[in-house]
Residue, then its C-alpha position, 0 to 999 in steps of 0.5 A: m499499499k502507498v503511504k505518507l511517512e511524516v516525521t516531526k519535531i516540535g513542530k518542525r518537520l524533518h522528513e516526509g516522503t511517499y512510500e509503497i510498503d507492503d512488507l517488513k522489507t519495505f518498511g525498513a527501506a522507507f525507514e532507511d531512507v529516513w535515516a539517510k534523509v536526517r543525517e544528510s541534514c545533520m552533516a550540512k549543519s557540521t561546521s568542522i571535522g569534529a562536528l561532522m565525526d559527531t554527526m555520523h555517530e550521534s546527531v541522527i539519534d539526537e535529532l530523532n529522539g522525541a521525533t513523532l512518526k505518522l503513517t498515512r494510507l493514501 
């Protein structure tokens, strides 16, 4: 089934996308895409090599901590 996946945190949209989710594999692939997009966003905010290394390992979890996930069937 086609779904819209929204990830928000404190009223800020971290990610929004449309995915075909039919099973465990496609569900995982949708969230893999969310991880990659949030990671790219965190990396874009990095201002130094040290900050970039922190981003690679911790910032995605920090960014997603407390986020709300919403799936809407289309």
